[in-house]
MARBAPA-745484 format. One record per residue: residue number from 1; residue in one letter; x, y, z of N, C-alpha, C, O in turn. Coordinates in Angstrom, 3 decimals, padded with zeros to 6 digits. Layout:
[atom NUM,A,[X,Y,Z],[X,Y,Z],[X,Y,Z],[X,Y,Z]],
...
***
This chain:
[atom 1,M,[051.274,147.568,196.595],[051.968,148.306,195.501],[053.513,148.119,195.772],[054.090,148.323,196.840]],
[atom 2,N,[054.029,147.711,194.644],[055.512,147.530,194.853],[056.262,148.767,194.680],[056.323,149.292,193.568]],
[atom 3,A,[056.881,149.311,195.776],[057.631,150.620,195.676],[058.688,150.584,194.736],[059.025,151.648,194.216]],
[atom 4,S,[059.300,149.474,194.416],[060.293,149.507,193.442],[059.902,149.831,192.050],[060.727,150.328,191.282]],
[atom 5,L,[058.519,149.540,191.635],[058.124,149.684,190.455],[057.814,151.361,189.987],[057.220,152.152,190.719]],
[atom 6,I,[058.258,151.637,188.859],[058.398,153.089,188.354],[057.062,153.151,187.458],[056.732,152.228,186.713]],
[atom 7,P,[056.327,154.350,187.614],[055.324,154.619,186.758],[055.787,154.913,185.470],[056.986,155.187,185.403]],
[atom 8,A,[055.138,154.924,184.427],[055.312,155.196,183.124],[054.187,156.043,182.358],[052.995,156.038,182.665]],
[atom 9,V,[054.760,156.767,181.318],[053.588,157.347,180.309],[054.023,156.672,179.077],[055.128,156.786,178.547]],
[atom 10,F,[052.985,155.924,178.664],[052.967,155.313,177.245],[052.411,156.082,176.146],[051.307,156.623,176.210]],
[atom 11,L,[053.196,156.130,175.115],[052.876,156.991,174.057],[052.623,156.352,172.706],[053.399,155.549,172.190]],
[atom 12,D,[051.415,156.788,172.137],[051.360,156.427,170.769],[052.371,156.943,169.831],[053.120,157.786,170.325]],
[atom 13,R,[052.553,156.669,168.718],[053.521,157.418,167.930],[052.930,158.479,166.801],[053.223,159.673,166.863]],
[atom 14,D,[052.113,157.967,165.816],[051.626,158.659,164.978],[050.371,159.466,165.326],[049.357,158.871,165.690]],
[atom 15,G,[050.405,160.828,165.225],[049.382,161.742,165.583],[049.337,162.062,166.948],[048.493,162.852,167.371]],
[atom 16,T,[050.357,161.398,167.850],[050.399,161.798,169.419],[051.730,162.516,169.417],[051.867,163.728,169.584]],
[atom 17,L,[052.774,161.565,169.192],[054.252,162.127,169.344],[054.677,162.792,168.035],[055.277,163.859,168.168]],
[atom 18,I,[054.489,162.387,166.907],[054.685,162.906,165.565],[053.683,162.908,164.662],[052.776,162.079,164.588]],
[atom 19,E,[053.877,163.948,163.905],[052.878,164.214,162.888],[052.053,163.053,162.149],[052.857,162.217,161.737]],
[atom 20,E,[050.972,162.773,161.895],[050.274,161.788,161.140],[050.818,161.632,159.737],[050.857,162.638,159.029]],
[atom 21,V,[051.199,160.590,159.311],[051.782,160.233,158.154],[051.302,159.021,157.804],[052.085,158.166,158.220]],
[atom 22,D,[050.082,158.383,157.046],[049.588,157.216,156.877],[051.104,156.303,156.303],[051.760,156.705,155.342]],
[atom 23,Y,[051.416,155.211,156.994],[052.334,154.101,156.632],[053.699,155.006,156.377],[054.309,154.980,155.309]],
[atom 24,L,[054.014,155.661,157.305],[055.350,156.439,157.339],[056.279,155.529,156.851],[056.221,154.403,157.347]],
[atom 25,N,[057.268,155.774,155.854],[058.263,155.095,155.458],[059.422,155.583,154.941],[060.117,155.007,154.105]],
[atom 26,D,[059.675,156.853,155.533],[060.656,157.618,155.273],[061.104,158.407,156.531],[060.292,159.078,157.169]],
[atom 27,P,[062.311,158.320,156.847],[062.810,159.050,158.185],[062.819,160.542,158.033],[062.632,161.331,158.959]],
[atom 28,D,[063.029,160.827,156.912],[063.005,162.524,156.618],[061.588,163.126,156.767],[061.357,164.332,156.679]],
[atom 29,R,[060.536,162.037,157.032],[059.224,162.826,157.158],[058.797,162.655,158.467],[057.597,162.701,158.738]],
[atom 30,V,[059.673,162.458,159.330],[059.380,162.451,160.627],[059.511,163.695,161.326],[060.623,164.222,161.298]],
[atom 31,K,[058.369,164.394,162.092],[058.308,165.670,162.474],[057.524,165.717,163.827],[056.305,165.548,163.858]],
[atom 32,L,[058.198,165.928,164.825],[057.606,166.079,166.068],[056.354,167.032,166.020],[056.393,168.027,165.296]],
[atom 33,I,[055.157,166.720,166.838],[054.356,167.458,167.032],[054.858,168.646,167.893],[055.662,168.436,168.801]],
[atom 34,P,[054.327,170.075,167.582],[054.699,171.092,168.599],[054.624,170.849,170.028],[053.543,170.516,170.513]],
[atom 35,G,[055.621,170.976,170.730],[055.677,170.842,172.375],[055.810,169.453,172.689],[055.763,169.250,173.902]],
[atom 36,A,[055.978,168.322,171.907],[055.928,167.184,172.286],[057.292,167.011,173.113],[057.268,166.519,174.241]],
[atom 37,G,[058.564,167.465,172.461],[059.837,167.048,173.166],[059.679,167.869,174.519],[060.102,167.240,175.489]],
[atom 38,E,[059.263,168.894,174.753],[059.514,169.647,175.960],[058.389,168.868,176.994],[058.597,168.894,178.207]],
[atom 39,A,[057.371,168.280,176.521],[056.184,167.596,177.148],[057.000,166.462,177.780],[056.858,166.183,178.970]],
[atom 40,L,[057.729,165.906,177.097],[058.459,164.271,177.293],[059.382,164.757,178.380],[059.445,164.107,179.424]],
[atom 41,K,[060.185,165.975,178.201],[061.064,166.241,179.162],[060.667,166.528,180.538],[061.296,166.172,181.534]],
[atom 42,A,[059.507,167.242,180.524],[058.814,167.591,181.852],[058.290,166.240,182.500],[058.601,165.925,183.649]],
[atom 43,L,[057.515,165.502,181.733],[057.198,164.060,182.508],[058.194,163.202,183.050],[058.061,162.483,184.040]],
[atom 44,S,[059.503,163.364,182.115],[060.659,162.585,182.619],[061.173,162.967,183.906],[061.529,162.147,184.752]],
[atom 45,A,[061.220,164.557,184.091],[061.596,165.131,185.073],[060.717,164.737,186.544],[061.236,164.673,187.659]],
[atom 46,T,[059.366,164.513,186.250],[058.585,164.094,187.439],[058.711,162.764,187.782],[058.071,162.314,188.732]],
[atom 47,G,[059.600,161.946,187.004],[059.659,160.601,187.634],[059.181,159.541,186.613],[059.383,158.344,186.815]],
[atom 48,F,[058.577,159.977,185.570],[057.948,158.938,184.787],[058.869,158.222,183.666],[059.702,158.943,183.118]],
[atom 49,R,[058.805,157.134,183.355],[059.485,156.601,182.270],[058.654,156.861,180.931],[057.440,157.057,180.992]],
[atom 50,L,[059.321,156.856,179.768],[058.670,157.302,178.593],[058.800,155.934,177.591],[059.817,155.352,177.213]],
[atom 51,V,[057.583,155.694,177.351],[057.812,154.294,176.516],[056.700,154.523,175.210],[055.493,154.757,175.276]],
[atom 52,L,[057.429,154.392,174.215],[056.504,154.272,172.808],[056.018,152.983,172.583],[056.722,151.976,172.507]],
[atom 53,V,[054.696,153.033,172.469],[054.029,151.699,172.098],[053.147,151.986,170.707],[052.197,152.768,170.733]],
[atom 54,T,[053.498,151.373,169.647],[053.018,151.695,168.202],[052.776,150.476,167.235],[053.613,149.638,166.899]],
[atom 55,N,[051.534,150.549,166.882],[051.196,149.494,165.655],[051.934,149.921,164.497],[051.914,151.117,164.209]],
[atom 56,Q,[052.565,149.131,163.814],[053.075,149.525,162.666],[052.960,148.236,161.689],[053.952,147.550,161.446]],
[atom 57,S,[051.856,147.992,161.218],[051.277,147.085,160.347],[051.690,147.124,158.928],[051.486,146.224,158.113]],
[atom 58,G,[052.368,148.392,158.677],[052.977,148.550,157.333],[054.001,147.491,157.068],[054.172,147.044,155.934]],
[atom 59,V,[054.770,147.036,158.243],[055.716,145.822,158.024],[054.893,144.540,157.530],[055.161,144.008,156.452]],
[atom 60,A,[054.060,144.155,158.222],[053.153,142.995,157.851],[052.668,143.092,156.283],[052.749,142.145,155.501]],
[atom 61,R,[052.188,144.294,155.975],[051.740,144.672,154.553],[052.783,144.706,153.385],[052.536,144.767,152.180]],
[atom 62,G,[054.143,144.648,154.077],[055.047,144.824,152.893],[055.396,146.106,152.534],[056.252,146.286,151.669]],
[atom 63,L,[054.862,146.986,153.068],[054.970,148.557,152.644],[056.366,149.321,153.063],[056.873,150.303,152.520]],
[atom 64,F,[056.845,148.546,154.230],[058.268,148.850,154.400],[058.809,147.939,155.496],[058.127,147.295,156.293]],
[atom 65,T,[060.207,147.986,155.409],[060.907,146.844,156.357],[061.330,147.313,157.756],[061.521,148.465,158.144]],
[atom 66,V,[061.436,146.092,158.457],[061.853,146.558,159.873],[063.211,147.376,159.942],[063.481,148.051,160.935]],
[atom 67,E,[063.927,147.301,159.009],[065.174,148.241,158.775],[064.552,149.681,158.797],[064.788,150.457,159.723]],
[atom 68,T,[063.800,149.982,157.808],[063.077,151.184,157.594],[062.333,151.803,159.022],[062.336,152.958,159.450]],
[atom 69,L,[061.861,150.881,159.435],[061.196,151.065,161.060],[062.345,151.701,161.816],[062.315,152.885,162.148]],
[atom 70,D,[063.383,150.870,162.087],[064.320,151.136,162.679],[064.955,152.636,162.466],[065.258,153.359,163.416]],
[atom 71,S,[065.089,152.946,161.295],[065.672,154.112,160.655],[064.749,155.305,161.254],[065.237,156.339,161.711]],
[atom 72,I,[063.500,155.065,161.203],[062.313,156.298,161.385],[062.544,156.368,163.128],[062.604,157.469,163.675]],
[atom 73,H,[062.651,155.248,163.823],[062.944,155.388,165.378],[064.276,156.142,165.611],[064.478,156.902,166.558]],
[atom 74,E,[065.155,155.840,164.639],[066.520,156.522,164.922],[066.396,158.028,164.792],[066.960,158.777,165.590]],
[atom 75,R,[065.581,158.516,163.681],[065.348,159.804,163.406],[064.401,160.409,164.474],[064.543,161.602,164.740]],
[atom 76,L,[063.610,159.810,165.000],[062.660,160.083,166.140],[063.561,160.627,167.436],[063.494,161.727,167.984]],
[atom 77,T,[064.400,159.527,167.736],[065.287,159.616,168.773],[066.032,160.804,168.682],[066.073,161.573,169.643]],
[atom 78,E,[066.716,161.075,167.470],[067.501,162.232,167.114],[066.771,163.507,167.496],[067.262,164.209,168.380]],
[atom 79,L,[065.732,163.834,166.950],[064.821,164.818,167.364],[064.342,165.188,168.842],[064.229,166.334,169.276]],
[atom 80,L,[064.088,164.028,169.518],[063.737,164.181,171.015],[065.092,164.567,171.613],[065.100,165.598,172.286]],
[atom 81,H,[066.149,163.945,171.479],[067.570,164.219,171.766],[067.711,165.981,171.656],[068.111,166.688,172.581]],
[atom 82,E,[067.333,166.414,170.464],[067.544,167.811,170.182],[066.674,168.542,171.108],[067.156,169.594,171.529]],
[atom 83,A,[065.636,168.264,171.475],[064.618,168.647,172.547],[064.819,168.548,173.750],[064.065,169.115,174.540]],
[atom 84,G,[065.962,167.751,174.205],[066.334,167.561,175.592],[065.529,166.303,176.176],[065.551,166.100,177.390]],
[atom 85,A,[064.888,165.540,175.393],[064.098,164.532,175.813],[064.731,163.136,175.267],[065.650,163.123,174.448]],
[atom 86,S,[064.204,162.092,175.750],[064.479,160.642,175.249],[063.223,159.668,175.635],[062.320,159.915,176.434]],
[atom 87,L,[063.387,158.684,174.973],[062.355,157.394,175.331],[062.989,156.422,176.302],[064.210,156.317,176.183]],
[atom 88,D,[062.566,155.888,176.988],[063.116,154.717,177.824],[062.803,153.358,177.038],[063.285,152.291,177.419]],
[atom 89,G,[062.193,153.431,176.219],[061.748,151.865,175.410],[060.871,152.425,174.243],[060.124,153.397,174.349]],
[atom 90,I,[061.082,151.612,173.016],[060.162,151.566,171.942],[059.818,150.260,171.738],[060.639,149.346,171.651]],
[atom 91,Y,[058.520,150.129,171.649],[057.775,148.774,171.372],[056.986,148.904,170.559],[056.105,149.759,170.653]],
[atom 92,T,[057.128,147.844,169.245],[056.167,148.047,168.193],[055.521,146.793,167.932],[056.055,145.732,168.255]],
[atom 93,C,[054.309,146.857,167.320],[053.465,145.600,166.874],[053.676,145.792,165.385],[053.275,146.856,164.915]],
[atom 94,N,[054.306,144.826,164.499],[054.651,144.806,163.129],[053.420,143.788,162.402],[053.531,143.468,161.219]],
[atom 95,H,[052.454,143.405,163.094],[051.657,142.391,162.765],[050.173,143.169,162.251],[049.888,144.334,162.529]],
[atom 96,H,[049.483,142.411,161.597],[048.009,142.755,161.130],[047.363,141.338,160.973],[047.962,140.444,160.375]],
[atom 97,P,[046.056,141.148,161.559],[045.479,140.075,161.285],[045.188,139.668,159.966],[045.069,138.466,159.725]],
[atom 98,D,[045.042,140.615,158.980],[044.818,140.310,157.588],[045.961,139.846,156.814],[045.791,139.471,155.654]],
[atom 99,F,[047.269,139.839,157.431],[048.354,139.389,156.703],[049.112,138.548,157.821],[050.330,138.696,157.908]],
[atom 100,G,[048.514,137.748,158.606],[049.184,136.719,159.302],[048.162,136.549,160.635],[047.126,137.209,160.712]],
[atom 101,A,[048.531,135.689,161.567],[047.715,135.442,162.762],[047.660,136.322,163.516],[048.582,137.134,163.601]],
[atom 102,P,[046.443,136.399,164.344],[046.292,137.538,165.229],[047.350,137.241,166.357],[047.887,136.183,166.684]],
[atom 103,C,[047.485,138.664,166.898],[048.568,138.715,168.085],[048.066,139.082,169.262],[046.873,139.291,169.482]],
[atom 104,S,[049.130,139.184,170.190],[048.343,139.889,171.530],[049.045,141.186,171.531],[048.629,141.848,172.482]],
[atom 105,C,[049.902,141.792,170.884],[050.515,143.082,171.182],[050.007,144.066,170.219],[050.419,145.216,170.374]],
[atom 106,R,[049.005,143.788,169.034],[048.483,144.830,168.383],[047.446,145.743,169.139],[046.343,145.211,169.264]],
[atom 107,K,[047.545,146.752,169.561],[046.712,147.821,170.305],[045.334,147.653,169.307],[045.378,147.686,168.077]],
[atom 108,P,[044.219,147.484,170.050],[043.969,147.522,171.600],[044.307,146.474,172.509],[044.011,146.548,173.702]],
[atom 109,E,[044.939,145.455,171.989],[045.366,144.327,172.951],[046.493,145.062,173.791],[047.115,146.013,173.318]],
[atom 110,P,[046.720,144.566,175.063],[047.672,145.271,175.830],[049.051,144.727,175.913],[049.712,144.965,176.924]],
[atom 111,G,[049.515,144.068,175.010],[050.694,143.082,174.932],[052.048,144.087,174.783],[053.111,143.764,175.312]],
[atom 112,L,[051.919,145.178,174.108],[053.034,145.999,174.315],[053.295,146.662,175.586],[054.435,146.948,175.955]],
[atom 113,L,[052.253,146.903,176.249],[052.385,147.637,177.527],[052.758,146.702,178.567],[053.506,147.068,179.474]],
[atom 114,L,[052.332,145.611,178.512],[052.559,144.364,179.570],[053.943,144.053,179.311],[054.639,143.865,180.309]],
[atom 115,Q,[054.572,143.944,177.999],[055.924,143.646,177.736],[056.972,144.813,178.370],[057.908,144.507,179.108]],
[atom 116,A,[056.674,146.146,177.979],[057.344,146.834,178.561],[057.349,147.081,180.161],[058.424,147.446,180.636]],
[atom 117,A,[056.385,146.937,180.930],[056.170,146.713,182.118],[056.962,145.722,182.847],[057.271,145.869,184.029]],
[atom 118,E,[057.298,144.678,182.110],[057.845,143.543,182.583],[059.498,143.756,182.517],[060.281,143.607,183.456]],
[atom 119,D,[059.802,144.134,181.185],[061.154,144.639,180.980],[061.595,145.764,181.695],[062.777,145.816,182.036]],
[atom 120,L,[060.754,146.748,181.996],[061.426,147.883,182.455],[061.040,148.160,183.938],[061.299,149.240,184.469]],
[atom 121,Q,[060.379,147.091,184.616],[059.958,147.236,186.029],[058.834,148.498,186.060],[059.122,149.505,186.706]],
[atom 122,L,[057.838,148.435,185.508],[056.803,149.670,185.353],[055.629,149.290,186.399],[055.366,148.113,186.646]],
[atom 123,D,[054.996,150.286,186.946],[054.021,150.223,187.722],[052.787,150.501,186.988],[052.417,151.675,187.022]],
[atom 124,L,[052.097,149.697,186.355],[050.853,149.916,185.302],[049.944,150.705,186.061],[049.344,151.599,185.465]],
[atom 125,K,[049.715,150.505,187.428],[048.273,151.197,187.931],[048.730,152.686,188.327],[047.963,153.489,188.860]],
[atom 126,R,[049.947,152.935,188.033],[050.478,154.577,188.373],[050.929,155.016,187.047],[051.693,155.981,187.010]],
[atom 127,S,[050.560,154.439,185.930],[050.943,154.792,184.617],[049.700,155.386,183.739],[048.521,155.168,184.016]],
[atom 128,W,[050.094,156.074,182.775],[049.132,156.541,181.765],[049.503,156.183,180.156],[050.664,156.116,179.753]],
[atom 129,M,[048.518,156.002,179.452],[048.697,155.797,178.071],[047.933,156.955,177.278],[046.723,157.133,177.418]],
[atom 130,I,[048.799,157.789,176.365],[048.259,158.715,175.777],[048.454,158.410,174.296],[049.426,157.826,173.816]],
[atom 131,G,[047.136,159.002,173.476],[047.074,158.605,172.179],[045.851,159.148,171.326],[044.846,159.525,171.929]],
[atom 132,D,[045.896,159.189,170.194],[044.859,159.648,169.384],[043.990,158.870,168.856],[043.349,159.325,167.909]],
[atom 133,A,[043.720,157.463,169.322],[042.735,156.718,168.806],[042.003,155.670,169.836],[042.651,155.171,170.756]],
[atom 134,A,[041.021,155.455,169.692],[040.213,154.573,170.713],[041.125,153.323,171.085],[041.028,152.933,172.248]],
[atom 135,R,[041.999,152.645,170.241],[042.780,151.686,170.365],[043.970,151.932,171.392],[044.496,151.139,172.173]],
[atom 136,D,[044.145,152.833,171.230],[045.206,153.425,172.251],[044.810,153.358,173.588],[045.402,152.649,174.401]],
[atom 137,L,[043.643,154.197,173.923],[043.223,154.145,175.168],[042.448,152.673,175.700],[042.313,152.466,176.906]],
[atom 138,E,[042.086,151.944,174.933],[041.538,150.551,175.215],[042.930,149.598,175.609],[042.839,148.793,176.535]],
[atom 139,A,[043.993,149.721,174.978],[045.061,149.167,175.199],[045.459,149.419,176.635],[045.718,148.497,177.409]],
[atom 140,G,[045.511,151.013,177.047],[046.057,151.339,178.237],[044.990,150.650,179.230],[045.458,149.925,180.108]],
[atom 141,R,[043.616,150.814,179.162],[042.632,150.459,180.097],[042.655,148.831,180.395],[042.409,148.307,181.482]],
[atom 142,R,[042.978,148.219,179.272],[043.304,146.775,179.671],[044.436,146.328,180.276],[044.560,145.222,180.801]],
[atom 143,A,[045.537,147.463,180.182],[046.713,147.167,181.058],[046.722,147.570,182.272],[047.547,147.250,183.128]],
[atom 144,G,[045.509,148.521,182.438],[045.484,149.082,183.955],[045.850,150.306,184.205],[045.856,150.635,185.391]],
[atom 145,T,[046.225,151.244,183.250],[046.733,152.495,183.115],[045.444,153.490,183.152],[044.331,152.991,182.982]],
[atom 146,E,[045.562,154.723,183.347],[044.739,155.807,183.177],[045.155,156.365,181.589],[046.221,156.123,181.023]],
[atom 147,S,[044.335,156.948,181.193],[044.492,157.188,179.644],[044.136,158.881,179.326],[043.254,159.486,179.935]],
[atom 148,L,[044.962,159.473,178.305],[044.570,160.631,177.821],[044.502,160.588,176.541],[045.439,160.085,175.922]],
[atom 149,L,[043.292,161.144,175.809],[043.285,161.318,174.221],[043.685,162.656,173.955],[043.323,163.622,174.626]],
[atom 150,V,[044.550,162.705,172.816],[045.170,163.989,172.272],[044.276,164.562,171.113],[043.844,163.642,170.418]],
[atom 151,R,[043.941,165.589,170.769],[043.357,166.034,169.761],[043.904,166.222,168.564],[043.261,166.604,167.587]],
[atom 152,T,[045.111,165.969,168.563],[046.027,165.939,167.344],[045.688,164.673,166.755],[044.980,163.849,167.333]],
[atom 153,G,[046.207,164.498,165.556],[046.214,163.274,164.654],[044.582,163.039,164.607],[043.867,164.036,164.511]],
[atom 154,K,[044.123,162.023,164.659],[042.926,161.649,164.609],[041.904,161.726,165.653],[040.716,161.445,165.489]],
[atom 155,G,[042.604,162.241,167.044],[042.021,162.379,168.258],[040.659,163.185,168.231],[039.644,162.848,168.841]],
[atom 156,H,[040.792,164.255,167.460],[039.757,165.385,167.374],[038.563,164.468,166.901],[037.481,164.559,167.481]],
[atom 157,I,[038.724,163.682,165.969],[037.502,162.951,165.379],[036.841,162.034,166.440],[035.613,161.948,166.442]],
[atom 158,L,[037.578,161.345,167.342],[036.935,160.554,168.207],[036.247,161.344,169.266],[035.222,160.935,169.811]],
[atom 159,E,[036.916,162.675,169.604],[036.469,163.443,170.652],[034.931,163.743,170.048],[033.962,163.505,170.769]],
[atom 160,Q,[034.771,164.209,168.861],[033.507,164.561,168.616],[032.456,163.326,168.481],[031.259,163.483,168.722]],
[atom 161,T,[032.914,162.306,168.147],[031.930,160.891,168.238],[031.680,160.866,169.585],[030.487,160.752,169.863]],
[atom 162,W,[032.539,160.946,170.620],[032.052,160.862,172.193],[031.022,161.901,172.371],[030.029,161.568,173.018]],
[atom 163,R,[031.087,163.145,171.891],[030.434,164.241,172.378],[028.906,163.783,171.490],[027.816,163.942,172.038]],
[atom 164,R,[028.991,163.372,170.479],[027.470,162.702,169.919],[027.030,161.911,170.825],[025.936,162.053,171.370]],
[atom 165,M,[027.716,161.145,171.032],[027.212,159.622,172.013],[026.980,160.213,173.258],[026.395,159.443,174.021]],
[atom 166,G,[027.261,161.429,173.781],[027.302,161.816,175.230],[028.036,161.378,176.118],[027.706,161.387,177.304]],
[atom 167,Q,[029.256,160.882,175.642],[030.064,160.294,176.602],[031.074,161.495,177.280],[031.179,162.584,176.717]],
[atom 168,S,[031.725,161.221,178.405],[032.524,162.325,179.037],[033.850,162.585,178.145],[034.469,161.654,177.631]],
[atom 169,T,[034.177,163.773,178.030],[035.693,164.144,177.370],[036.375,164.603,178.183],[037.192,165.425,177.769]],
[atom 170,D,[036.365,164.326,179.549],[037.352,164.573,180.558],[038.610,164.302,180.423],[039.459,164.973,181.009]],
[atom 171,C,[038.930,163.243,179.602],[040.335,162.667,179.573],[040.953,163.255,178.267],[042.023,162.809,177.854]],
[atom 172,V,[040.303,164.233,177.626],[040.861,164.847,176.237],[041.696,165.997,176.450],[041.281,166.919,177.151]],
[atom 173,I,[042.966,166.039,175.851],[043.778,167.226,176.032],[043.868,167.510,174.544],[043.595,166.682,173.675]],
[atom 174,D,[044.328,168.921,174.297],[044.745,169.414,173.021],[045.879,168.751,172.121],[045.859,168.410,170.939]],
[atom 175,S,[046.778,168.693,172.994],[047.968,167.900,172.502],[048.968,167.300,173.752],[048.772,167.479,174.954]],
[atom 176,L,[050.101,166.536,173.130],[050.962,165.959,174.181],[051.544,167.132,174.981],[051.942,166.962,176.134]],
[atom 177,A,[051.585,168.177,174.441],[052.176,169.432,175.449],[051.300,169.713,176.465],[051.755,170.545,177.250]],
[atom 178,A,[050.097,169.269,176.749],[049.352,169.665,177.668],[049.184,168.305,178.794],[048.457,168.330,179.788]],
[atom 179,A,[049.918,167.312,178.424],[049.898,166.202,179.194],[050.544,166.190,180.597],[050.110,165.503,181.523]],
[atom 180,P,[051.806,167.152,180.693],[052.150,167.100,181.977],[051.249,168.014,183.122],[051.283,167.886,184.346]],
[atom 181,S,[050.697,168.663,182.574],[049.853,169.651,183.488],[048.529,168.762,183.783],[047.965,168.851,184.873]],
[atom 182,A,[048.065,167.911,182.775],[046.886,167.261,182.992],[047.317,166.055,184.068],[046.635,165.843,185.071]],
[atom 183,I,[048.196,165.495,183.838],[048.474,164.213,184.767],[048.721,164.925,186.085],[048.219,164.368,187.061]],
[atom 184,E,[049.446,166.132,186.324],[049.877,166.667,187.629],[048.541,166.804,188.238],[048.370,166.287,189.342]],
[atom 185,S,[047.390,167.548,187.560],[046.167,167.984,187.949],[045.585,166.835,188.578],[045.219,166.813,189.753]],
[atom 186,S,[045.509,165.885,187.771],[044.877,164.403,187.981],[045.448,163.882,189.482],[044.700,163.507,190.385]],
[atom 187,L,[046.608,163.922,189.553],[047.513,163.418,190.693],[047.107,163.856,191.939],[046.714,163.166,192.880]],
[atom 188,K,[047.295,165.657,191.841],[046.960,166.199,193.019],[045.245,166.192,193.357],[044.855,166.414,194.504]],
[atom 189,H,[044.466,165.967,192.446],[042.878,165.798,192.834],[042.922,164.383,193.675],[042.418,164.167,194.777]],
[atom 190,R,[043.583,163.583,192.934],[043.487,161.916,193.970],[044.054,162.297,195.173],[043.308,161.964,196.094]],
[atom 191,R,[045.048,162.849,195.552],[045.660,163.223,196.883],[044.886,164.114,197.760],[045.100,164.077,198.972]],
[atom 192,S,[044.082,164.844,197.308],[043.213,165.786,198.078],[041.971,164.920,198.498],[041.060,165.424,199.156]],
***
């Protein structure tokens, strides 16, 4: 383990950090999920870098431009700042295989996480991925992180599927607001 590397929490955007809006194309519609700003502030205070990793195929589909996407992320940054929080990086995949060649950055591929780890000197083995979809958790697994599924957004549907299949739901939390305590509890459990 390289002591100079820093652990991170990678965050999905829609349904995890902000309210789910299919193909969000208007900065005025950006709304933080309740407790998200406070959770990020708490995670940052415990030494985690905070990195947004989001698939935004609306660009490839021609539903909005990169400039619109940048405006949406500027609004998100403003809302987080108002809550006393900030992101250390924003990484987007603007591709979709139906509208171009396959890429290595579209979740569940780990490319966004791997690029952020390289850019920001992150320790993936001590990092977490939080999202509301199987592709988020799979991207985290492929990158070597731990994962948490939030019930917000579409996460509650995946949790129900897991329950029907008899799979463990130990990695499920109500919302991003529960992430700091869930991560702290997991870390304490590992140390004991």
